[in-house]
C-alpha positions as CSV (number, residue, x, y, z in Angstrom):
1,M,26.2,86.8,187.6
2,R,23.7,88.2,185.2
3,P,23.4,91.9,186.4
4,W,27.2,92.4,186.2
5,F,27.2,90.7,182.9
6,L,24.6,93.0,181.5
7,L,26.5,96.0,182.8
8,F,29.6,94.7,180.9
9,V,27.6,94.4,177.6
10,V,26.0,97.9,178.0
11,S,29.4,99.5,178.9
12,I,31.1,97.8,176.0
13,G,28.4,98.9,173.6
14,A,28.6,102.5,174.9
15,G,32.4,102.5,174.7
16,G,32.3,101.2,171.2
17,F,29.9,103.9,170.2
18,F,32.4,106.5,171.4
19,A,35.3,104.6,169.8
20,L,33.6,104.9,166.4
21,L,33.1,108.6,166.9
22,V,36.7,109.1,167.9
23,A,38.0,107.0,165.0
24,L,35.9,108.8,162.4
25,S,36.9,112.1,163.7
26,R,40.5,111.2,162.9
27,T,39.9,109.8,159.4
28,P,40.7,112.0,156.5
29,V,37.7,113.7,154.8
30,V,35.1,112.2,157.3
31,S,36.6,114.2,160.2
32,N,35.3,117.5,158.7
33,F,31.8,116.5,160.0
34,F,32.7,116.2,163.7
35,P,32.9,119.0,166.2
36,P,36.5,119.2,167.6
37,Q,35.3,120.3,171.0
38,L,33.8,116.9,171.8
39,F,36.7,114.8,170.6
40,Y,38.4,114.4,174.0
41,H,35.1,113.8,175.8
42,W,34.4,111.0,173.4
43,L,37.9,109.6,173.8
44,I,37.5,109.6,177.6
45,G,34.0,108.0,177.3
46,H,35.4,105.2,175.2
47,V,38.3,104.4,177.5
48,D,36.4,104.6,180.8
49,L,33.3,102.8,179.8
50,A,34.8,100.0,177.6
51,L,38.2,99.4,179.0
52,I,37.7,100.1,182.7
53,I,34.0,99.8,183.6
54,G,33.3,97.1,181.0
55,F,36.3,94.9,181.9
56,L,35.9,95.3,185.6
57,S,32.2,94.4,185.4
58,F,32.9,91.2,183.4
59,L,35.5,90.2,186.0
60,V,33.0,90.6,188.8
61,S,30.5,88.5,186.8
62,L,33.1,85.7,186.6
63,W,33.7,85.9,190.3
64,H,30.0,85.3,190.8
65,D,29.9,82.4,188.4
66,F,33.2,80.6,189.5
67,F,32.4,81.0,193.3
68,K,28.7,80.4,192.8
69,A,27.6,83.6,194.6
70,S,24.6,85.8,194.1
71,S,24.7,89.4,193.1
72,K,23.8,92.0,195.7
73,V,21.3,94.7,194.6
74,H,23.0,97.7,196.3
75,E,26.4,96.8,194.7
76,I,25.2,96.6,191.1
77,S,22.9,99.6,191.6
78,L,25.8,101.8,192.7
79,S,28.0,100.7,189.9
80,S,25.3,100.9,187.2
81,T,24.4,104.4,188.2
82,G,27.9,105.5,188.2
83,A,28.5,104.0,184.8
84,F,25.4,106.0,183.4
85,L,26.7,109.3,184.9
86,I,30.0,108.8,183.2
87,F,28.3,108.1,179.9
88,L,26.3,111.3,180.2
89,S,29.3,113.4,181.1
90,A,31.1,112.2,177.9
91,L,28.1,112.4,175.6
92,F,27.1,115.9,176.4
93,G,30.7,117.3,176.7
94,L,30.3,118.5,180.2
95,G,33.3,120.0,182.1
96,T,36.9,119.9,180.9
97,P,38.4,116.7,179.5
98,V,41.8,115.8,180.9
99,H,43.6,113.2,178.9
100,N,45.9,111.9,181.6
101,N,47.0,108.3,181.7
102,Y,45.2,105.3,183.1
103,V,42.0,106.9,184.2
104,P,41.3,109.7,181.7
105,T,39.1,112.3,183.5
106,I,36.3,114.8,182.9
107,D,36.7,117.6,185.4
108,H,33.1,117.9,186.3
109,F,31.1,117.0,189.4
110,L,28.7,114.5,187.5
111,F,31.8,112.5,186.2
112,F,33.4,112.4,189.6
113,T,30.1,111.2,191.1
114,G,29.9,108.5,188.5
115,V,33.5,107.2,189.1
116,S,32.8,107.2,192.9
117,L,29.6,105.3,192.7
118,F,31.0,102.7,190.4
119,G,34.1,102.3,192.4
120,L,32.1,101.9,195.6
121,G,30.0,99.2,194.2
122,F,33.0,97.4,192.7
123,F,35.0,97.8,196.0
124,L,32.1,96.4,198.2
125,T,31.8,93.4,195.9
126,A,35.5,92.7,196.0
127,L,35.4,92.9,199.8
128,R,32.6,90.4,199.9
129,F,34.8,87.9,197.9
130,L,38.0,88.6,199.8
131,P,37.6,85.8,202.5
132,G,37.4,83.2,199.8
133,A,40.3,84.7,197.9
134,I,42.5,84.4,201.1
135,R,42.0,80.6,201.0
136,G,42.1,80.3,197.2
137,V,45.3,81.9,196.5
138,S,47.2,78.8,197.5
139,S,44.7,76.5,195.7
140,K,45.9,73.6,193.5
141,D,43.4,74.7,191.0
142,I,45.3,77.4,188.8
143,L,42.0,79.1,187.8
144,E,41.0,79.6,191.5
145,T,44.5,81.0,192.2
146,L,44.1,83.5,189.4
147,F,40.6,84.5,190.5
148,S,41.8,85.0,194.1
149,L,44.7,87.2,192.8
150,S,42.2,89.3,190.9
151,I,40.1,89.8,194.0
152,F,43.1,90.9,196.1
153,L,44.1,93.4,193.4
154,S,40.5,94.6,193.2
155,V,40.5,95.5,196.9
156,L,44.0,97.0,196.6
157,F,43.1,99.2,193.6
158,P,40.4,101.3,195.3
159,L,42.4,101.6,198.5
160,S,45.4,102.7,196.5
161,L,43.2,105.3,194.8
162,A,41.8,106.6,198.1
163,I,45.4,107.0,199.6
164,S,46.6,108.6,196.5
165,F,43.7,111.1,196.7
166,L,44.6,112.0,200.3
167,R,48.4,112.3,199.6
168,T,48.2,114.2,196.2
169,P,48.5,118.0,196.7
170,H,46.3,120.2,194.6
171,L,48.3,121.5,191.8
172,P,47.7,124.6,189.6
173,E,48.1,122.4,186.5
174,T,45.1,120.2,186.2
175,Y,46.8,117.5,184.0
176,L,49.7,117.1,186.4
177,Y,47.5,116.6,189.3
178,F,45.5,113.8,187.8
179,E,48.7,112.3,186.4
180,R,50.1,112.0,189.9
181,L,46.7,111.0,191.4
182,Y,46.3,108.0,189.1
183,W,49.8,106.9,188.4
184,L,50.3,104.2,190.9
185,P,46.7,103.1,191.3
186,G,46.5,103.0,187.4
187,H,49.4,100.6,187.4
188,I,47.6,98.3,189.9
189,H,44.6,98.4,187.6
190,Q,46.7,97.1,184.7
191,F,47.6,94.1,186.8
192,I,43.9,93.5,187.3
193,N,43.6,93.5,183.5
194,A,46.4,91.0,183.2
195,T,44.7,88.6,185.7
196,L,41.4,89.0,183.7
197,L,43.2,88.1,180.4
198,L,44.8,85.0,182.0
199,V,41.4,84.0,183.7
200,S,39.7,84.3,180.4
201,W,42.3,82.1,178.6
202,G,42.2,79.6,181.3
203,L,38.4,79.4,181.2
204,L,38.3,79.1,177.4
205,L,40.9,76.4,177.4
206,R,39.0,74.5,180.0
207,I,35.7,74.8,178.0
208,S,37.6,73.5,174.9
209,G,39.0,70.5,176.9
210,Q,42.4,71.9,177.6
211,G,44.0,74.0,180.4
212,L,46.8,76.2,181.6
213,K,49.8,74.4,182.9
214,N,49.7,74.1,186.7
215,W,53.3,75.1,187.2
216,L,52.4,78.6,185.9
217,R,50.7,79.4,189.2
218,Y,54.1,80.1,190.9
219,F,54.9,82.8,188.3
220,Y,51.4,84.2,188.7
221,L,52.4,85.4,192.2
222,L,54.4,88.1,190.5
223,L,51.1,89.7,189.6
224,L,50.5,90.4,193.4
225,F,54.1,91.3,194.2
226,F,54.5,94.4,192.3
227,P,51.0,95.9,193.1
228,V,51.7,95.4,196.8
229,L,55.2,97.1,196.1
230,Y,53.3,100.1,194.4
231,F,50.8,100.3,197.3
232,I,53.6,100.5,199.8
233,L,55.6,103.0,197.6
234,Q,52.8,105.5,197.5
235,L,52.8,105.7,201.3
236,F,56.3,107.2,201.2
237,V,57.1,108.8,198.0
238,E,56.3,112.5,197.5
239,N,56.2,112.5,193.7
240,P,54.7,109.3,192.2
241,I,55.7,110.3,188.6
242,S,59.4,110.9,189.5
243,H,62.0,109.2,187.4
244,R,62.8,106.5,190.1
245,V,59.1,105.6,190.5
246,K,58.6,105.4,186.8
247,L,61.6,103.0,186.6
248,V,60.0,100.8,189.2
249,T,56.7,100.7,187.4
250,T,58.3,100.0,184.1
251,V,60.2,97.0,185.6
252,G,56.8,95.9,187.1
253,Y,55.3,95.8,183.7
254,A,58.2,94.0,182.1
255,V,58.5,91.4,184.9
256,G,55.3,91.3,186.9
257,I,53.0,91.2,183.9
258,G,55.5,90.2,181.1
259,I,56.8,86.9,182.6
260,P,53.4,85.5,183.6
261,T,51.5,86.4,180.4
262,L,54.3,85.6,177.9
263,L,55.0,82.2,179.5
264,S,51.3,81.5,179.4
265,V,51.2,82.4,175.7
266,L,54.2,80.1,174.9
267,T,52.6,77.2,176.7
268,L,49.0,77.5,175.4
269,L,50.1,78.1,171.8
270,R,51.2,74.4,171.6
271,S,47.6,73.4,172.6
272,V,45.6,75.7,170.3
273,L,47.7,76.1,167.1
274,S,46.1,73.0,165.7
275,T,42.7,73.0,167.2
276,R,39.5,73.6,165.2
277,E,37.3,74.0,168.3
278,F,35.7,77.5,168.3
279,F,36.7,78.5,171.8
280,G,40.3,77.2,171.3
281,R,40.5,79.3,168.1
282,V,39.4,82.4,170.1
283,V,42.3,81.8,172.6
284,L,44.6,81.5,169.6
285,L,43.4,84.8,168.1
286,S,43.6,86.6,171.5
287,A,47.1,85.3,172.2
288,L,48.4,86.3,168.8
289,M,46.9,89.8,169.2
290,Y,48.6,90.0,172.7
291,L,52.0,89.1,171.2
292,L,51.6,91.8,168.5
293,G,50.5,94.5,171.1
294,S,53.5,93.4,173.4
295,L,56.0,93.7,170.6
296,M,54.8,97.1,169.7
297,G,55.4,98.2,173.3
298,Y,59.0,97.3,173.0
299,L,59.3,99.5,169.8
300,I,57.9,102.7,171.3
301,A,60.1,105.7,171.0
302,G,58.6,109.2,171.9
303,S,55.0,110.2,172.4
304,D,53.4,109.4,169.1
305,L,50.7,106.9,167.8
306,R,52.9,103.9,168.6
307,I,51.8,104.2,172.2
308,P,48.0,103.7,171.5
309,A,48.8,101.1,169.0
310,H,50.6,99.1,171.6
311,Y,47.9,99.3,174.3
312,H,45.0,98.9,171.8
313,G,46.7,95.7,170.6
314,V,46.8,94.5,174.3
315,I,43.3,95.6,175.1
316,A,41.9,94.0,171.9
317,S,43.5,90.6,173.0
318,I,41.5,90.9,176.2
319,L,38.3,91.9,174.5
320,I,38.5,89.0,172.0
321,A,38.8,86.6,174.9
322,L,35.8,88.2,176.7
323,M,33.7,87.9,173.4
324,G,34.4,84.2,173.4
325,L,33.5,83.8,177.0
326,T,30.3,85.9,176.5
327,Y,29.2,83.4,173.8
328,H,29.8,80.6,176.2
329,Y,27.9,82.1,179.1
330,L,25.0,83.1,176.7
331,R,24.6,79.3,176.2
332,E,25.2,78.4,179.9
333,L,22.7,81.0,181.2
334,G,20.1,79.7,178.8
335,Y,20.0,82.7,176.4
336,V,20.8,80.8,173.2
337,E,21.0,77.2,172.2
338,R,23.7,77.5,169.4
339,L,25.8,80.2,167.8
340,P,24.9,81.3,164.3
341,R,27.6,81.3,161.6
342,L,27.8,85.1,161.5
343,V,28.5,85.1,165.2
344,R,31.2,82.5,164.9
345,I,33.1,84.7,162.4
346,Q,32.6,87.8,164.5
347,P,35.7,87.5,166.5
348,Y,37.7,87.2,163.4
349,L,36.1,90.3,161.9
350,Y,36.9,92.3,165.0
351,G,40.4,90.8,165.2
352,V,41.2,91.7,161.5
353,G,39.9,95.1,162.0
354,M,41.9,95.7,165.2
355,L,45.0,94.4,163.3
356,L,44.5,97.0,160.6
357,F,43.7,99.6,163.2
358,V,46.9,99.1,165.4
359,S,49.1,98.6,162.4
360,G,47.8,101.8,160.8
361,L,48.4,103.7,164.2
362,F,51.8,102.1,164.6
363,W,53.1,103.0,161.3
364,A,51.6,106.4,161.3
365,G,53.4,106.9,164.6
366,V,56.8,105.7,163.1
367,Y,56.4,108.5,160.7
368,G,55.6,111.1,163.3
369,A,51.8,111.3,163.8
370,P,51.1,112.6,167.3
371,R,48.7,110.9,169.7
372,K,45.5,112.4,171.3
373,T,45.1,114.9,168.4
374,F,41.9,115.7,166.7
375,G,41.4,115.8,163.0
376,T,44.1,115.4,160.3
377,G,46.0,118.7,160.3
378,Y,49.2,117.0,161.4
379,I,49.5,114.9,158.3
380,E,52.4,116.1,156.2
381,S,53.3,113.1,154.1
382,F,51.4,110.5,151.9
383,K,52.7,107.7,154.1
384,V,51.1,109.1,157.2
385,Y,47.9,109.7,155.2
386,L,47.8,106.1,153.9
387,F,48.3,104.5,157.3
388,M,45.7,106.8,158.8
389,V,43.2,105.5,156.1
390,I,44.1,102.0,157.0
391,M,43.5,102.9,160.7
392,G,40.1,104.2,159.7
393,V,39.3,101.1,157.6
394,G,40.4,98.9,160.5
395,S,38.3,100.8,163.0
396,V,35.1,100.5,160.8
397,L,35.7,96.7,160.5
398,S,36.4,96.3,164.3
399,V,33.4,98.4,165.3
400,T,31.3,96.4,162.8
401,G,32.5,93.3,164.7
402,G,31.7,94.9,168.0
403,I,28.2,96.0,166.7
404,I,27.5,92.4,165.7
405,F,28.6,91.2,169.2
406,V,26.6,93.7,171.1
407,L,23.4,93.3,169.0
408,F,23.6,89.5,169.2
409,V,24.1,89.5,172.9
410,L,21.3,92.1,173.5
411,Y,18.9,90.3,171.1
412,S,19.5,87.0,172.9
413,I,18.8,88.5,176.2
414,I,15.7,90.4,175.3
415,K,14.3,87.4,173.5
416,R,14.4,85.4,176.6
417,H,12.4,88.1,178.4
418,E,13.4,89.1,182.0
419,F,16.8,87.3,181.8
420,G,15.4,84.0,180.6
421,V,13.7,81.2,182.6
422,Q,15.9,78.1,181.9
423,K,18.4,78.5,184.8
424,E,18.3,79.8,188.2
425,A,19.5,83.4,188.5
426,R,23.1,83.7,189.9
């Protein structure tokens, strides 16, 4: 478990570093000190390291812990090398940034090498866990069902990307090429994120002496149905971003992810609303942030800052849950004996910061602020200016919470020297 857990921590830290650079480059006054030519590289570095590599690495670490398996050196070495190459590509502004959806890309050999190496290590690991997942998908243990679904999806995702690569014709417009390449595989990846969120809630509830309702596992099968449908679709459709395909993927989000997650929120809120237990409160904070992000998704109209407000709210809910789990595993793996007071308030600091961040983005979008745009030249009203300042304040608070998280985790690990000696490595 430990090597993948460390890759998660380092990736989240690197992604948070890029997130701070991106947020500051969009904050009034401060943005004047940042070079605009690196904005999109930093944005891509943030998304790919924190929200893709970081999340997938944590999920793999959870597989190793739940199924009591040992990490393989070649798998983690491939993925770690890949993550480092992606970091270098973004940091030094190599190649051309392409801000397509789902897997934003830097059109450079080093970046593609990094993505390929990470993906290969991840895929080999998922394949190794697949036999157990085949048995576990029908388990009476709801967590084993969720873990098994996540493994199925993690095998499907790289296969889908490989097929998409073979079937996507080379187009003169780079953005359109990568948009078509990643559209259906990217949607499968979002279902992996959904299973990660549900797994995290389930584990945190179990730690706090509670649990997800067992009848939910029948609805969780929707998390597999739609990705399989996407996989089959891409074998036959010529244009994966056609109106009909987009309609299918939209329904998949609303039904395949929406029903399992929202039902889970409604059932777990009854358990955690009155709890004072730390991990139960983390679940509550994560679930409320998820509800906010989901609500914003239904209020999107056009291409403006309401779109990143929506997905940052949802992503923040996942990260809050992972922070809570990280503190648990720091204790279980022998890195710490207790959590300091500052660390116990850290999820709230991050959560309040993200609340301000997504609220500022959302309302700035309502008043016409565009997405994926460097600087503040688009600001034409005081309302947009005010909400972008709120976004900037929220980003500083959330990044501060993220820095506390990363520093505490790294300090705890380094202090134990060579991964600690209390427990046998997993």
